[in-house]
C-alpha positions in Angstrom: 6.0 3.6 15.5 2.6 4.8 17.2 2.6 7.9 15.0 3.2 5.7 11.9 0.3 3.6 12.9 -2.0 6.4 13.7 -1.7 7.6 9.8 -2.0 4.0 8.3 -4.7 2.7 10.3 -7.2 6.0 9.6 -6.6 6.0 5.8 -9.3 3.9 4.6 -12.1 3.9 7.4 -14.5 5.9 5.4 -14.6 3.2 2.7 -15.1 0.3 5.6 -17.9 2.4 7.2 -19.8 1.7 3.9 -19.1 -2.0 3.7 -22.3 -4.4 3.6 -22.5 -6.4 6.6 -24.1 -9.5 4.9 -22.9 -13.0 5.7 -20.9 -14.7 2.8 -21.1 -18.1 1.6 -17.3 -19.1 1.5 -16.0 -20.7 -2.1 -13.9 -23.7 -1.5 -10.3 -22.6 -2.8 -8.5 -25.1 -5.3 -5.8 -27.1 -4.5 -2.8 -25.2 -3.3 -0.1 -27.3 -4.7 -1.7 -27.8 -7.9 -3.2 -24.2 -9.0 -0.1 -22.8 -10.3 1.2 -26.0 -11.9 0.7 -25.1 -15.5 3.3 -22.4 -15.1 7.0 -23.8 -15.5 8.3 -20.4 -13.8 7.1 -17.2 -12.3 7.7 -14.0 -14.3 6.7 -11.2 -11.6 8.5 -10.5 -8.2 7.2 -11.2 -4.8 7.4 -9.3 -1.5 6.3 -7.5 1.7 6.3 -4.3 3.2 8.3 -4.1 6.4 5.2 -3.6 8.9 5.9 -5.6 11.8 3.9 -7.8 13.6 5.1 -6.7 17.1 6.5 -3.7 19.0 10.3 -5.0 20.0 13.2 -4.7 18.2 13.4 -8.5 17.9 10.1 -8.5 16.4 11.3 -6.0 13.8 14.4 -7.9 13.0 12.2 -11.0 12.6 10.1 -9.5 9.9 13.3 -8.0 7.6 14.4 -11.4 8.3 11.4 -13.3 7.0 11.1 -10.7 4.3 14.9 -11.6 3.2 14.0 -15.3 2.8 10.7 -15.2 1.3 10.9 -12.1 -1.1 12.7 -10.9 -4.2 11.5 -7.3 -3.6 10.0 -5.5 -0.6 8.6 -2.1 0.1 9.4 0.7 2.6 6.1 2.3 3.3 6.8 6.0 4.2 3.4 7.2 5.2 4.0 9.5 7.8 4.6 13.2 8.7 6.8 15.5 6.4 9.0 18.2 7.9 8.1 20.9 5.9 8.9 23.5 7.9 12.5 22.2 8.0 12.6 21.6 4.3 11.5 25.2 3.4 13.9 27.0 6.2 16.8 24.9 5.7 16.8 24.4 9.3 17.9 20.8 11.2 15.6 17.9 10.3 13.6 16.3 13.1 15.8 13.9 14.7 12.7 11.3 14.7 12.8 11.7 10.9 16.2 11.2 10.3 16.4 8.1 12.7 13.7 6.7 10.7 15.4 6.9 7.5 18.7 5.8 8.9 17.2 2.7 10.3 15.7 1.7 7.0 19.2 2.2 5.7 20.9 0.5 8.3 18.5 -2.8 7.9 18.3 -2.5 3.8 17.9 -6.0 2.5 20.7 -6.8 0.0 20.3 -8.6 -3.2 16.6 -8.2 -3.5 14.7 -5.1 -5.1 13.6 -2.3 -3.1 10.8 -0.1 -3.8 9.8 2.9 -1.7 6.5 4.4 -1.4 5.9 7.9 0.1 3.0 9.7 1.2 2.6 13.3 0.1 -1.1 13.4 1.2 -2.6 13.2 4.9 -4.3 10.0 6.5 -7.8 10.5 4.6 -5.9 11.5 1.3 -7.7 15.0 1.6 -4.9 17.4 1.9 -0.9 17.6 2.4 0.4 15.3 5.1 1.1 17.3 8.7 4.5 18.3 9.6 6.0 16.9 12.9 4.3 19.6 14.9 0.9 19.0 13.5 0.4 21.8 11.4 -0.3 21.9 7.8 1.9 24.3 5.3 -0.1 27.4 4.3 -0.4 27.6 0.5 -2.7 29.4 -2.0 -2.6 26.7 -4.4 -1.3 22.8 -3.6 1.3 23.4 -6.5 2.8 26.4 -5.0 6.6 26.6 -5.6 7.6 26.4 -1.9 5.3 23.1 -1.5 7.1 21.9 -4.7 10.6 22.7 -3.3 9.9 21.2 0.1 8.4 17.9 -1.4 11.3 17.7 -3.7 13.8 18.2 -1.2 11.8 15.3 0.9 11.9 12.8 -1.9 15.5 13.3 -2.9 16.6 13.1 0.8 14.8 9.6 0.9 15.9 8.4 -2.6 19.4 9.5 -2.1 19.5 7.6 1.3 17.8 4.3 0.4 18.5 3.9 -3.5 15.4 2.1 -4.5 15.0 0.6 -7.7 11.2 1.6 -7.7 9.9 4.8 -6.1 6.1 5.8 -5.6 6.2 9.1 -5.2 2.8 9.4 -3.7 0.4 7.3 -2.1 -3.2 6.3 -3.2 -4.0 9.7 -5.1 -7.2 8.9 -6.5 -8.7 9.6 -2.8 -7.6 13.0 -3.3 -9.6 13.6 -6.8 -13.0 12.1 -4.6 -12.2 14.8 -1.8 -11.6 17.8 -4.2 -11.6 18.4 -7.9 -9.6 21.4 -7.5 -6.9 20.2 -5.3 -6.5 17.2 -7.7 -5.7 19.2 -10.8 -3.0 21.3 -8.5 -1.7 18.0 -7.3 -1.3 16.7 -10.6 1.1 19.9 -11.5 2.6 19.8 -8.5 3.6 16.2 -8.5 4.7 16.4 -12.1 7.1 19.1 -11.3 8.5 16.9 -8.5 8.7 13.9 -10.6 10.6 15.8 -13.4 13.0 17.1 -11.0 13.8 13.5 -9.4 14.2 12.0 -12.7 16.9 14.6 -13.7 18.7 13.3 -10.6 17.9 9.4 -11.0 17.0 8.9 -14.8 16.8 5.3 -14.6 14.6 5.3 -11.4 10.9 4.0 -12.1 8.4 6.3 -10.7 4.6 5.9 -9.9 2.1 6.9 -8.0 -0.5 4.6 -6.4 -4.2 4.3 -6.6 -6.7 2.3 -4.6 -8.3 -0.5 -6.7 -11.4 -0.6 -4.3 -12.3 3.0 -5.0 -11.7 2.4 -8.8 -13.6 -0.4 -9.4 -17.3 0.6 -8.7 -16.6 3.9 -7.0 -19.2 5.6 -5.0 -19.3 8.6 -7.0 -22.2 10.1 -9.4 -20.1 10.7 -12.5 -18.6 7.1 -12.4 -17.2 7.0 -16.2 -15.5 10.5 -15.9 -13.9 9.6 -12.9 -12.4 6.2 -14.2 -11.6 8.0 -17.2 -9.7 10.6 -15.7 -7.7 8.2 -13.0 -7.0 5.6 -15.7 -5.8 8.2 -18.4 -3.4 9.7 -15.6 -2.0 6.3 -14.7 -1.2 5.3 -18.1 1.3 8.2 -18.0 3.5 6.5 -15.3 6.5 4.2 -15.7 4.5 1.6 -14.2 1.0 1.8 -12.5 1.0 1.0 -8.7 -2.2 -0.5 -7.0 -3.4 -0.3 -3.5 -6.1 -3.1 -3.2 -8.0 -4.4 0.0 -10.8 -6.3 -1.3 -12.6 -6.7 2.0 -13.1 -2.8 1.9 -15.7 -3.6 -1.1 -17.4 -6.6 0.6 -15.8 -9.0 -2.1 -15.1 -12.5 -1.0 -15.0 -14.8 -3.9 -12.8 -15.5 -6.8 -15.5 -14.0 -9.2 -15.7 -10.9 -7.2 -11.8 -10.4 -7.2 -11.6 -11.1 -10.8 -14.1 -8.4 -11.7 -12.0 -5.8 -10.3 -8.8 -7.2 -11.9 -10.8 -7.4 -15.3 -11.4 -3.7 -14.8 -7.8 -2.8 -14.3 -6.5 -4.9 -17.2 -9.2 -3.7 -19.8 -7.9 0.0 -18.8 -4.3 0.1 -18.3 -1.7 -0.1 -20.7 1.4 0.2 -18.6 3.2 -2.6 -16.4 1.2 -3.0 -13.1 2.7 -3.6 -9.9 0.5 -4.4 -6.4 2.6 -2.2 -3.9 0.3 -2.9 -1.4 -2.6 -5.7 -0.6 -4.0 -8.2 1.7 -7.4 -9.8 2.4 -8.7 -10.8 5.9 -8.1 -14.6 7.2 -10.6 -14.1 10.1 -14.3 -12.6 10.7 -13.9 -8.9 11.0 -16.1 -7.6 13.8 -15.8 -4.0 14.9 -19.2 -3.2 16.8 -17.9 0.5 17.4 -18.1 0.9 13.3 -20.9 -1.6 12.6 -18.7 -4.0 11.0 -19.4 -7.7 10.7 -17.4 -9.1 7.7 -17.1 -12.7 7.3 -13.4 -14.0 6.5 -11.4 -17.2 6.5 -8.2 -18.4 5.7 -9.6 -20.3 2.7 -11.1 -17.2 1.6 -7.7 -15.3 1.8 -6.1 -18.1 0.0 -8.6 -17.7 -2.7 -7.4 -14.2 -3.0 -4.2 -14.6 -3.0 -4.4 -17.3 -5.9 -6.3 -15.0 -7.9 -3.8 -12.3 -7.3 -1.1 -14.8 -8.3 -2.6 -16.0 -11.5 -3.4 -12.4 -12.5 0.3 -11.3 -12.0 1.8 -14.3 -14.1 -0.9 -14.2 -16.9 -0.5 -10.1 -17.2 3.1 -9.6 -16.6 2.9 -7.7 -13.3 6.2 -6.1 -12.1 5.6 -7.4 -8.7 2.9 -7.7 -5.9 3.8 -6.7 -2.3 1.5 -8.3 0.6 0.9 -5.8 3.3 2.2 -7.9 6.3 3.5 -11.3 6.5 2.2 -12.0 10.0 -0.9 -11.0 11.9 -0.1 -8.1 14.3 -1.8 -9.1 17.3 1.1 -8.3 19.5 1.6 -4.8 18.0 -2.0 -4.5 18.5 -1.8 -4.8 22.0 0.4 -1.9 22.2 -1.9 0.4 20.7 -3.8 3.4 22.7 -7.3 2.5 23.2 -8.6 5.2 20.7 -7.2 3.2 17.9 -7.6 -0.1 18.9 -10.7 -0.8 17.0 -9.2 0.8 14.0 -6.3 -1.4 14.2 -8.7 -4.7 14.2 -9.5 -4.0 10.6 -5.9 -5.0 9.2 -4.7 -7.1 12.0 -5.5 -10.4 10.8 -4.5 -10.4 7.1 -1.1 -12.2 7.6 -0.3 -15.1 5.9 1.0 -16.4 9.3 -1.4 -16.1 12.2 -0.3 -14.5 15.6 0.8 -17.9 17.2 3.3 -18.5 14.1 0.5 -21.2 12.2 1.1 -20.9 8.8 -2.1 -20.3 6.9 -3.3 -21.9 3.4 -1.9 -18.6 1.8 1.6 -19.1 3.2 1.7 -22.4 1.4 0.5 -20.9 -1.7 2.7 -18.3 -1.4 5.8 -20.4 -0.6 4.8 -22.7 -3.8 4.7 -20.0 -6.0 7.8 -18.2 -4.8 10.0 -21.2 -5.5 9.1 -21.3 -9.2 
């Protein structure tokens, strides 16, 4: 659990350091019970990732149980080490990796769809993910045949075991383009080959690669149009377009703010859209060590969820996935000191708080989910 945590928590810190620290006037939410009333039924699926709110086996079981009762899709987010050496040498796989996949299989939720998200890239999306011993395989180019073969084996193993309906074959890939144009081009050749081989084995599997909307909308790059055009053109070649979006990373706080990012997406994307991970803070985010002081509230969180749900309905999204259903204070208490400040960033984004109090956004979720 701690290794998975370390990977996830460090991914987006560079973007958070650039957030503004201005106080924001919160926008009053619409009536939760009425905002979706004009729609007779929901035309997209709703779910969560399996990120647990606490460290115990019971906490994990409760998370899966909540998802089973409040979702019609869920995401197994596999953003961790890759056993490169084992795949390349046909040697035994690390027990930690095998146990992780076996656990997800044993707890597979029946009668709802599964999306599996797998990360090829490391914690800051600048290079390949590390092996379980902390090393990165050497390569002359990211699309070397040995890298291709190993990653194909990795993805094929996970898909073979979990049998998802949807596959995100690589996570937040536009971040690699921000780090290195040459690696981005090599990456596209690499993943194109791996996707082709996976498709041969699973021809009906819908495959995508996720991008961060908070780094597509108003990106911090000198060649903005070129960057956006390249990412958009690439995503429009997917079976569906997968979005990772955390609006507070962009200091967005109102429905108008949120909608501007959605509008960019809808004006450029031609394929079906799915939000494979998203959330918004329900409390103030104060992390002095990072210079962060971002205002948040459960009403603002609800505004974001309402905006997301209406856009999903009106633009025929495949599905939306909230990151964690409940604040993970209990899990956060177990974090090692060096990552506790990082852990605060996503800790208070649940639809339910750490004391099991349902927030406004949970009521909104429940209302729309029953449609």
